[in-house]
C-alpha positions in Angstrom: 70.0 129.9 142.3 67.4 132.4 143.2 63.9 132.2 141.8 64.5 135.6 140.2 66.8 133.9 137.7 64.2 131.7 136.2 62.5 134.3 134.0 65.7 136.1 132.8 67.0 136.2 129.2 70.2 137.7 127.8 70.0 138.8 124.2 72.6 140.2 121.8 71.5 141.7 118.5 73.8 142.3 115.5 76.9 142.2 117.7 79.9 143.4 115.6 83.6 143.8 116.6 86.4 145.2 114.3 90.1 145.5 114.7 91.3 148.1 112.2 89.5 147.2 109.0 89.1 143.5 110.0 85.7 142.4 111.3 86.2 139.5 113.7 82.5 139.4 114.7 79.9 140.2 112.1 76.3 141.1 113.1 75.8 138.1 115.3 72.5 137.5 117.1 72.7 135.5 120.3 70.5 134.7 123.2 70.6 132.6 126.4 67.7 131.9 128.7 67.7 131.1 132.3 67.8 127.4 133.1 69.3 126.4 129.7 72.7 125.6 128.2 73.9 126.9 124.9 76.9 125.2 123.3 79.0 127.7 121.4 81.3 126.0 118.8 83.6 127.1 116.0 87.2 126.9 114.9 89.9 129.1 116.6 89.4 132.6 115.1 85.7 132.0 114.5 84.7 134.7 117.0 83.8 132.6 120.0 86.2 134.4 122.4 85.2 137.8 121.1 81.5 137.1 121.5 82.0 135.7 125.1 84.3 138.7 125.9 81.6 141.1 124.8 78.9 139.4 126.9 81.2 139.3 129.9 82.2 143.0 129.7 85.8 142.3 128.7 85.4 143.9 125.3 82.8 146.4 123.9 81.1 145.8 120.6 81.5 148.4 117.8 77.9 147.8 116.6 74.9 146.0 118.0 73.3 145.9 121.4 72.5 143.6 124.3 69.6 143.4 126.7 68.8 141.5 129.9 65.0 141.1 130.2 64.5 143.7 127.5 66.6 146.3 129.5 69.8 147.7 128.0 72.9 145.8 129.0 76.2 147.4 128.1 78.9 146.3 130.6 82.0 148.5 130.7 84.0 145.9 132.6 83.8 142.3 134.0 82.9 143.7 137.4 80.1 145.7 135.7 78.9 142.5 134.0 79.1 140.5 137.3 77.0 143.2 139.0 74.4 142.6 136.2 74.5 138.9 136.9 76.9 137.7 134.2 80.1 135.8 135.1 82.8 134.1 133.0 85.1 131.2 133.8 88.2 131.3 131.7 90.1 128.4 130.3 93.3 129.6 131.9 92.9 129.4 135.7 94.5 132.4 137.4 95.0 132.0 141.1 97.7 133.0 143.7 99.1 129.8 144.9 100.3 131.2 148.3 96.8 132.4 149.2 94.2 130.1 150.7 91.3 128.7 148.7 88.9 131.2 150.4 91.2 134.2 149.8 91.4 133.3 146.1 87.6 132.9 145.9 87.1 136.4 147.4 90.1 138.1 145.8 89.3 141.7 145.0 86.3 141.8 147.3 87.4 140.5 150.7 84.7 140.9 153.3 85.8 143.6 155.8 84.4 144.3 159.3 85.7 147.2 161.3 88.6 147.7 159.1 89.8 144.0 159.2 89.2 141.1 156.9 86.3 139.0 158.2 88.2 135.7 157.9 85.6 133.5 159.7 82.8 134.8 157.5 84.9 134.5 154.3 85.8 130.9 155.1 82.2 130.0 156.0 80.9 131.5 152.8 83.6 129.7 150.7 82.9 126.4 152.4 79.2 126.8 151.7 79.8 127.7 148.0 82.1 124.7 147.5 79.6 122.3 149.3 76.9 123.7 147.0 78.8 122.2 144.1 79.5 119.0 145.9 83.2 119.9 146.5 84.8 118.7 149.7 87.7 121.0 150.3 89.1 122.9 153.3 88.9 126.6 152.2 91.7 127.5 154.6 94.4 125.5 152.8 96.6 127.1 150.2 95.9 126.7 146.5 99.5 125.6 146.0 99.6 121.8 145.4 96.0 121.4 144.3 95.3 119.7 141.0 94.1 121.5 137.9 90.8 119.8 138.3 90.4 121.0 141.8 91.4 124.5 140.9 88.8 124.4 138.1 86.2 123.6 140.8 87.4 126.5 142.9 87.1 128.8 139.8 83.5 127.7 139.3 82.6 128.3 143.0 84.3 131.7 142.8 82.3 132.7 139.8 78.9 131.7 141.2 79.4 132.8 144.8 77.5 136.0 143.8 74.6 134.0 142.3 74.9 135.1 138.7 72.0 134.6 136.3 74.3 133.7 133.5 77.7 131.9 133.4 80.1 131.5 130.5 82.4 128.5 130.6 85.3 129.0 128.2 86.9 125.6 127.4 86.6 124.4 131.0 87.8 120.9 130.2 90.8 121.7 128.1 93.2 120.7 130.9 91.1 118.0 132.4 90.8 114.2 132.0 87.6 112.3 131.5 86.6 111.9 135.1 87.3 115.6 136.0 85.4 116.7 132.9 82.4 114.7 133.9 82.5 116.4 137.3 82.4 119.8 135.6 79.4 118.7 133.4 77.6 117.5 136.5 78.1 120.9 138.1 76.7 122.6 135.0 73.7 120.3 135.2 73.2 121.5 138.8 73.4 125.2 137.8 70.9 124.6 135.0 68.5 122.9 137.4 68.7 126.0 139.6 67.8 128.4 136.9 71.2 129.6 135.7 71.7 130.2 132.0 75.0 128.7 130.8 77.1 129.3 127.7 79.4 126.3 127.2 82.4 126.8 124.8 84.4 123.7 123.9 86.3 122.1 121.0 85.2 118.7 122.5 82.0 118.2 120.5 80.8 115.2 122.4 80.8 117.3 125.6 78.7 119.9 123.8 76.2 117.3 122.7 76.1 115.9 126.2 75.4 119.1 128.0 73.8 121.6 125.6 70.1 122.3 124.9 71.0 124.4 121.9 74.1 124.6 119.8 75.3 127.8 118.0 78.1 127.7 115.5 80.3 130.6 114.4 82.6 130.6 111.4 84.8 133.5 110.3 83.0 135.8 112.7 79.5 135.0 111.5 76.8 132.8 112.9 76.4 129.9 110.4 74.0 127.7 112.3 71.8 127.2 115.4 70.1 124.0 116.3 68.3 122.2 119.1 71.0 119.8 120.3 68.7 116.9 119.5 68.7 117.9 115.8 72.5 117.9 115.2 75.2 115.3 115.4 78.9 115.5 115.7 79.6 115.2 112.0 77.0 117.9 111.3 78.7 120.2 113.8 82.1 119.6 112.2 80.8 120.4 108.7 79.3 123.7 110.0 82.5 124.6 111.8 84.9 124.1 108.9 82.5 124.4 105.9 83.4 121.0 104.5 83.8 117.3 105.3 87.0 116.1 106.9 87.8 113.2 104.6 90.8 111.6 106.3 89.6 111.6 109.9 89.6 107.8 110.1 92.7 107.2 108.0 95.0 104.6 109.6 98.6 105.6 110.4 101.2 104.9 107.7 103.1 101.6 107.8 106.2 101.6 110.0 109.5 99.9 109.9 110.8 97.3 112.4 114.1 99.0 113.1 114.3 100.1 116.8 115.3 103.8 116.9 115.3 104.1 120.7 114.5 101.9 123.7 113.8 102.5 127.3 114.7 99.9 129.9 113.4 99.8 133.5 113.1 103.6 133.7 112.1 104.6 137.2 111.7 107.7 139.4 109.6 108.7 142.4 106.7 109.2 140.1 106.9 106.0 138.0 108.7 102.7 137.8 110.0 100.0 135.5 109.0 101.6 132.2 110.3 99.5 129.3 109.4 100.1 125.7 110.9 100.1 122.2 110.3 102.9 119.7 110.5 101.9 116.1 111.3 103.9 113.0 108.1 105.4 111.6 105.9 104.2 114.4 103.4 106.3 116.4 103.2 105.1 120.0 100.3 106.4 121.9 100.5 106.9 125.7 97.1 106.7 127.5 96.3 107.1 131.2 94.1 109.1 133.5 95.2 112.5 134.9 97.9 111.8 137.6 98.8 108.4 136.1 102.4 109.5 135.5 102.2 109.6 131.7 103.6 113.1 131.4 106.3 112.5 134.0 107.6 109.5 132.0 108.0 111.4 128.7 109.5 114.4 130.5 112.1 112.1 131.9 112.8 110.7 128.5 113.2 114.2 127.1 115.5 115.3 129.9 113.1 117.8 131.4 112.8 115.8 134.7 115.3 113.5 136.3 115.0 109.8 136.7 116.6 107.6 139.3 117.4 104.4 137.4 117.1 102.7 134.1 118.7 103.1 130.7 117.9 104.9 127.4 119.4 103.7 124.1 119.3 105.5 120.8 120.1 103.4 117.7 121.5 100.7 120.0 123.9 102.9 121.9 123.4 104.0 125.6 122.9 107.7 126.0 123.1 109.8 129.2 120.1 112.1 129.5 120.4 114.5 132.4 119.0 117.6 130.7 117.0 118.8 127.7 120.2 119.6 125.7 121.4 116.0 126.4 118.1 114.7 124.9 118.3 117.0 121.9 121.9 115.9 121.2 120.6 112.3 121.2 117.9 113.2 118.7 115.0 113.2 121.2 112.8 116.3 121.1 109.7 117.1 123.1 106.7 119.4 122.4 105.4 120.2 125.9 101.7 120.2 126.8 101.4 123.9 127.9 102.4 126.0 124.9 102.0 129.3 126.8 103.8 128.4 130.0 106.4 125.9 128.7 106.6 126.1 124.9 106.5 129.7 123.6 107.6 133.2 124.4 104.4 134.9 123.5 106.0 138.3 123.2 108.4 137.2 120.4 107.6 136.5 116.8 107.0 133.1 115.3 110.4 133.0 113.6 112.2 134.0 116.9 110.4 131.3 118.7 111.3 128.7 116.1 115.0 129.7 116.2 115.5 129.7 119.9 116.6 126.1 120.5 118.9 126.1 117.4 120.7 129.4 117.3 124.1 128.0 118.3 123.7 125.1 115.9 122.3 126.9 112.9 124.1 130.2 113.3 127.7 129.5 114.4 128.6 133.2 114.4 126.0 133.8 117.1 124.3 136.6 115.2 120.7 135.8 114.3 120.0 138.1 111.3 116.6 139.2 110.0 117.4 137.4 106.7 118.0 134.1 108.6 114.7 134.5 110.4 112.8 135.4 107.3 114.1 132.2 105.5 113.3 130.1 108.6 109.8 131.6 108.9 108.9 131.0 105.2 110.2 127.4 105.3 108.4 126.3 108.4 105.2 128.2 107.7 105.0 126.3 104.4 105.9 122.9 106.0 103.5 123.2 108.9 100.8 125.4 107.3 101.0 128.3 109.8 98.6 131.1 109.0 98.4 134.7 110.2 101.0 137.5 110.5 104.2 135.7 111.6 106.0 139.0 112.2 103.7 139.9 115.1 104.1 138.5 118.7 103.1 134.8 118.6 100.6 135.5 121.4 98.4 137.3 119.0 97.9 134.2 116.8 95.0 131.8 117.2 95.5 128.8 119.5 95.8 126.5 116.5 98.5 128.6 114.9 100.3 128.9 118.2 100.4 125.1 118.4 101.7 124.9 114.9 104.5 127.3 115.7 105.4 125.2 118.7 105.5 122.1 116.5 107.6 124.0 113.9 110.0 125.0 116.7 110.9 121.4 117.2 110.9 120.4 113.5 113.5 122.9 112.4 115.8 119.9 112.5 114.1 116.5 112.1 114.4 114.4 115.3 114.9 110.7 115.7 112.2 110.6 118.3 109.5 113.3 118.7 107.4 113.4 121.9 104.1 115.3 121.7 102.4 115.9 125.0 98.7 116.9 124.4 99.5 118.0 120.8 95.9 119.3 120.1 94.9 120.7 123.5 92.8 123.9 123.0 92.7 123.8 119.2 89.8 123.7 116.9 88.7 120.8 114.7 90.4 122.1 111.5 93.7 122.7 113.3 93.5 119.3 115.0 93.1 117.6 111.6 96.1 119.6 110.3 98.2 118.5 113.3 97.2 114.9 112.7 98.4 115.1 109.1 101.8 116.5 110.3 102.2 113.6 112.8 101.4 111.1 110.1 103.8 112.8 107.7 106.6 112.7 110.3 106.0 109.0 110.9 106.1 108.4 107.1 109.5 110.1 107.1 110.8 107.6 109.6 110.5 109.6 112.8 109.5 107.6 115.9 106.6 109.6 117.4 105.2 109.4 120.9 101.8 110.9 121.4 100.5 111.6 125.0 96.8 112.6 125.1 93.9 112.9 127.5 91.6 112.2 124.5 91.4 108.4 124.2 89.8 108.8 120.7 92.9 110.8 119.6 95.3 108.1 120.9 93.4 105.3 119.2 93.1 107.2 115.9 96.8 108.0 115.6 98.7 105.1 117.1 100.2 101.9 115.9 100.5 100.7 119.5 99.2 102.1 122.8 101.1 102.1 126.1 98.6 102.3 129.0 99.9 103.8 132.3 98.1 103.8 135.7 99.5 104.9 139.1 103.0 105.3 137.6 103.1 101.8 136.3 103.1 100.5 132.7 100.0 98.3 132.6 100.3 97.1 129.0 101.4 97.8 125.5 98.6 97.1 123.1 98.5 96.7 119.3 96.2 98.8 117.3 93.8 95.9 117.1 93.9 95.2 120.8 93.5 98.8 121.8 89.7 99.1 122.0 88.3 101.9 124.1 86.9 99.4 126.6 90.2 97.6 127.0 92.3 100.8 127.4 89.9 102.2 130.0 89.8 98.9 131.9 93.6 99.1 132.2 93.6 102.8 133.1 91.5 102.2 136.2 93.0 98.9 137.2 
């Protein structure tokens, strides 16, 4: 970063944002200095996204003002903010797969010479920006086929190619594993050392403590705390976020029965091989593995979302043919996918409409889904899963935690024999995460066999009776709760 960045400070004073009569940001003071990292924490709906959107020029405040180096700063658009030295890296990566890495990095501002795109210059600048972050990647190759982690690195390079003084990272690790997340944190360390001011938004509090110099907490639209990172611990951050202690965080899973509900024998495909496991009534089976280990492919095959080449699935002792999602549903195997927006929910439809979609033919034999039917379904599931917010509005307008609960409710309209949860708490706040944990435990207590796939090792170990460890498409071990120490699981993950 340039030396000019080293003296810069961005300050917001009494920033307020309202929607109708509802204030979602209330007189928040915020500042970020060059060469420092501020961790911004809070539950979903606390105001983090609104604050970052105001700073990045996506939204405009109703009251309050911002300055950069004591000069007024009031961006009318993200481009305006970028021209002032402020960039944002969104959680959801938006790239055009058919275009090259370089073209995606310069999208909207392709270098032009004599009326033509200066391809050689663009590729050279892209390569230099990637190399600056320690990323070895041919900028001429298409984005299609690149991993989420690599696309995240491209996104970072794209944001900083214009040498911004301040960069906002909005949940950058939500879709990444431990190794990839560490790479992002190393890149932020590099930016800080070069004088860039960084705002780091994350629900993963350990990451915030690892990277931040200061921590700012929002709750219900107000700033409720600000600390030097050395003066706050994880439990203190949680108390500030939710306004209370979370009493049952370390609660063990409920006792389970010994009856085998379903079993998988020698399941194999091009992505994994020889998976054999029994799922018992009331048991929570955790599935752990690094990104790319094959863990998601295994459970997608079991749920009928992806094909498998060989092997057998039995439910309550009887072989079942699973060649599609409806086949799995008929057998009592339901799956909550990892990407609620792309795979799980229709964001333009209401919560009740989303919940009813898989069950219309089963619950409404006439084929006519009435408003009365949807109202009854909405009330029942909102109560059972504790969904909050206006459920008659499009589900895309709910917070991430409530969207995830709607997705859970969608697959709990009828209680399954086996419920597969792929990344059940991705992108949700601490309070919503605890609520989802309680739902998982309650399902197990009712006799459902639950399979939990998660990138968060702590989550797997907290919830599970047993843990299946997967590496390179192979089942490395199935560990009891006592055997599944973090060291043992990680040793198997990398073996």
